[in-house]
C-alpha positions in Angstrom: -7.7 149.8 74.2 -5.7 149.0 71.2 -5.4 145.3 70.3 -1.8 144.3 69.8 -1.6 140.5 70.5 -2.6 137.7 68.2 -2.8 134.6 70.6 -1.9 131.1 69.8 -3.7 128.3 71.7 -1.9 126.5 74.5 -2.0 123.1 76.0 0.5 120.6 77.5 1.6 117.2 76.5 4.8 115.1 76.4 6.5 112.6 74.2 9.5 110.3 74.3 10.7 109.1 70.8 13.8 107.3 69.5 15.8 108.2 66.4 18.3 106.0 64.7 21.6 107.7 64.0 24.6 106.6 61.8 26.5 103.5 62.7 28.9 103.8 65.6 32.6 103.3 64.8 34.0 99.8 65.0 30.7 98.1 66.0 28.7 98.7 62.9 25.6 99.1 65.1 23.3 102.1 64.7 23.5 104.7 67.4 20.2 105.5 69.2 19.2 108.8 70.5 16.4 109.5 73.0 14.7 112.8 72.2 12.5 114.0 75.1 10.4 117.1 75.2 7.2 118.7 76.4 4.8 120.4 74.0 2.9 123.5 75.2 -0.2 123.8 73.0 -3.8 124.9 73.4 -6.4 122.6 74.9 -8.0 121.1 71.8 -5.9 123.1 69.4 -4.4 120.1 67.7 -5.9 116.8 66.8 -4.3 113.5 67.9 -2.8 113.1 64.4 -1.3 116.6 64.5 0.2 116.0 67.9 1.9 112.9 66.6 3.2 114.8 63.6 4.4 117.6 66.0 6.4 115.0 68.0 7.9 113.5 64.8 8.8 117.0 63.5 10.5 117.8 66.8 12.7 114.8 66.4 13.5 115.7 62.8 14.6 119.1 63.8 16.8 117.7 66.6 18.2 115.2 64.1 19.2 118.0 61.8 21.0 119.6 64.6 22.9 116.5 65.6 26.2 116.0 63.8 26.3 113.2 61.3 22.6 112.2 61.4 22.6 110.8 57.9 19.1 109.5 57.7 17.8 113.0 57.9 20.1 114.9 55.6 17.7 114.9 52.6 14.5 116.2 54.2 12.1 117.8 51.7 11.4 121.5 51.9 7.7 120.9 52.5 8.5 118.7 55.5 10.9 121.2 57.0 8.3 124.0 56.6 5.6 121.8 58.1 7.7 120.9 61.0 8.6 124.6 61.6 5.0 125.6 61.7 4.1 122.8 64.1 7.1 123.5 66.3 6.0 127.2 66.5 2.6 126.1 67.7 4.3 123.8 70.2 6.2 126.6 71.9 4.9 128.9 74.6 5.8 132.0 72.5 2.9 133.9 71.2 3.2 136.1 68.2 2.7 139.7 69.4 2.3 142.7 67.1 3.5 146.0 68.5 4.5 149.4 67.2 8.2 149.5 66.1 10.7 151.5 68.0 14.0 153.0 66.9 16.2 150.1 68.0 14.2 147.8 65.7 15.2 149.8 62.5 18.2 147.8 61.5 16.4 144.5 61.8 13.4 145.9 59.9 15.7 146.9 57.0 17.3 143.5 57.0 14.0 141.7 56.9 12.7 143.8 54.0 16.0 143.2 52.1 15.9 139.4 52.4 12.1 139.2 51.8 12.2 141.2 48.6 15.6 140.5 47.1 14.4 137.6 44.9 12.2 140.1 43.0 15.2 142.2 41.8 16.0 140.0 38.9 12.3 139.6 38.0 11.5 143.3 37.8 14.9 144.5 36.8 15.6 146.7 39.9 15.1 146.7 43.6 11.4 146.8 44.6 10.3 150.1 46.1 10.1 148.8 49.7 13.9 148.1 49.6 14.5 151.8 49.2 12.2 153.2 51.8 13.6 155.2 54.8 12.6 152.9 57.7 14.2 155.1 60.3 11.8 157.9 59.3 8.8 155.5 59.0 9.5 154.2 62.5 9.9 157.7 63.9 6.5 158.6 62.5 4.8 155.5 64.0 4.1 153.9 60.6 5.7 150.5 61.3 4.4 147.6 63.3 6.4 144.4 64.0 5.3 140.9 64.7 7.6 139.4 67.3 8.3 135.9 68.7 9.9 136.6 72.0 12.8 138.8 71.2 12.8 138.0 67.5 11.2 140.2 64.9 9.6 137.8 62.4 7.7 140.3 60.2 6.4 143.8 59.8 3.7 145.9 58.3 3.9 149.6 57.2 0.6 151.6 57.5 0.0 155.1 56.3 -3.1 157.2 57.0 -4.6 158.9 53.9 -7.6 161.2 53.8 -10.3 158.6 53.3 -8.5 155.2 53.6 -5.7 153.4 55.3 -2.8 152.5 53.0 -1.2 149.1 53.6 2.1 150.2 52.3 4.2 147.1 52.9 4.1 143.7 54.6 7.2 141.5 54.9 8.0 138.3 56.7 11.3 136.6 57.2 11.8 133.8 54.7 12.2 131.2 57.5 8.8 132.2 58.9 6.9 132.4 55.6 4.2 129.9 55.4 3.4 130.2 59.1 0.5 132.5 58.6 2.3 135.6 59.8 1.7 137.6 56.6 -2.1 137.0 56.9 -2.0 138.0 60.6 -0.2 141.2 59.8 -2.8 142.0 57.1 -5.6 141.2 59.4 -4.0 143.5 62.0 -3.8 146.3 59.4 -7.5 145.9 58.7 -8.3 146.0 62.4 -6.1 149.0 62.9 -7.8 150.8 60.0 -11.2 150.2 61.6 -9.9 151.5 64.9 -8.8 154.6 63.2 -12.3 155.1 61.7 -11.7 154.1 58.1 -14.2 152.2 56.0 -11.6 151.1 53.4 -8.1 149.9 53.2 -6.0 150.1 50.1 -2.7 148.7 48.9 -0.7 148.3 45.7 1.9 145.8 44.5 4.2 145.4 41.5 2.4 143.9 38.5 5.2 141.3 38.2 4.7 140.0 41.7 2.2 137.4 40.6 2.1 135.7 44.0 0.9 138.9 45.6 -1.8 139.4 43.1 -3.3 136.0 43.8 -2.9 136.3 47.6 -4.7 139.7 47.8 -7.6 138.5 45.7 -8.0 135.5 48.0 -8.1 137.8 51.0 -11.0 139.8 49.6 -9.1 142.7 48.0 -10.5 144.0 44.7 -8.3 145.3 41.9 -9.4 148.8 40.8 -6.5 150.1 38.8 -3.3 149.3 36.9 -0.9 152.0 36.0 2.7 153.2 36.1 3.6 154.9 39.4 7.0 156.2 40.7 8.8 154.2 38.0 7.0 150.9 38.6 4.1 149.1 37.0 1.6 148.7 39.9 -1.7 147.0 40.6 -3.9 148.8 43.1 -6.3 147.0 45.4 -9.0 148.0 47.9 -11.2 146.3 50.5 -14.2 147.5 52.4 -13.7 147.0 56.1 -17.0 148.4 57.3 -18.3 146.6 60.4 
């Protein structure tokens, strides 16, 4: 049976915290908000310190949502990303990877566009994934999506070659980057390649996408070629996935 789910641990806990809001009109006293919630995490999945951080991050997110919560209007990007990751672990939603279907196509195209658009100025033109025909790729069963409930958070495009699986594209929504979904999609691609009987998985990326070059090396991929291909300067990687 094909593996399609990547579970996240679950456990339960609760918290009641107070946040101080802006001063109330006329009185000059700070307004106080009770934020109550229940976290659903995995038994032993988080340490006591992490659970405390999760509770604080929940409050920070709620504070951002509340109008006029001045003490929280200058949260750092790192803190926002950290709170988002912990909040994800604190929900009952589990990331699920499934094969894409035709109704997913428009959202897949949108995710690819927002995930790659910042590279346009760097390489001087839209990266190749922005020009792919995703309706055709979905029709041929090449696209898999990572979902959180009804939301598509990321995707991976896989193509079967004669003696290796090609990891053609992996993209994650910017708001979910840093949550480990890219790594999960790559691990899924490797597992899928093994299920299909391959001993090797290959991929390529643009030579100017320096972040990708470092990431693939960390994940055990070995560079084996650099050359011009389809109008782009590309770096080619491969990884043995023999059991």
